[in-house]
C-alpha positions in Angstrom: 0.0 0.0 0.0 1.3 3.5 -0.8 1.4 6.3 1.7 -1.6 8.1 0.3 -3.7 4.9 0.4 -2.6 4.3 4.0 -3.5 7.9 4.9 -6.9 7.5 3.4 -7.5 4.2 5.1 -6.4 5.6 8.4 -8.7 8.7 8.0 -11.6 6.4 7.1 -10.9 4.1 10.0 -10.4 6.9 12.6 -13.2 9.1 11.3 -13.4 12.6 12.8 -10.9 12.0 15.5 -9.6 15.5 16.5 -6.2 14.1 17.3 -5.9 12.6 13.8 -4.5 15.8 12.2 -2.1 16.3 15.0 -0.9 12.7 14.9 -0.4 12.8 11.1 1.6 16.0 11.4 3.8 14.4 14.0 4.2 11.3 11.8 5.2 13.4 8.8 7.8 15.2 10.9 9.1 12.0 12.3 9.4 10.5 8.8 11.3 13.6 7.6 13.7 13.4 10.6 14.3 9.6 9.9 15.0 10.4 6.3 17.6 13.0 7.4 19.1 10.5 9.9 19.4 7.8 7.3 21.0 10.3 4.8 23.5 11.4 7.4 24.4 7.8 8.3 24.9 7.0 4.6 27.1 10.1 4.2 29.3 9.1 7.1 29.5 5.5 5.8 30.6 6.8 2.4 33.3 9.0 3.9 34.6 6.1 6.0 34.7 3.9 3.0 36.7 6.5 1.1 39.1 6.9 4.0 39.6 3.1 4.2 40.3 3.0 0.5 42.9 5.8 0.7 44.5 4.1 3.7 44.7 0.7 1.9 46.4 2.5 -1.1 48.9 4.1 1.2 49.8 0.8 2.8 50.4 -0.7 -0.6 52.9 1.9 -1.6 
């Protein structure tokens, strides 16, 4: 199921719950923060891989 479908299903299931909008805003913010976190981790991993490659080249020479 895609995000839009899940959102529609949740809204249908929860009805007019006043907390729904607040919870969805929190969820969207959380998803954004997790995306930033994963991107940062990937960036650090990439830098570490590059440093490891450079170090292995230095050891060979």
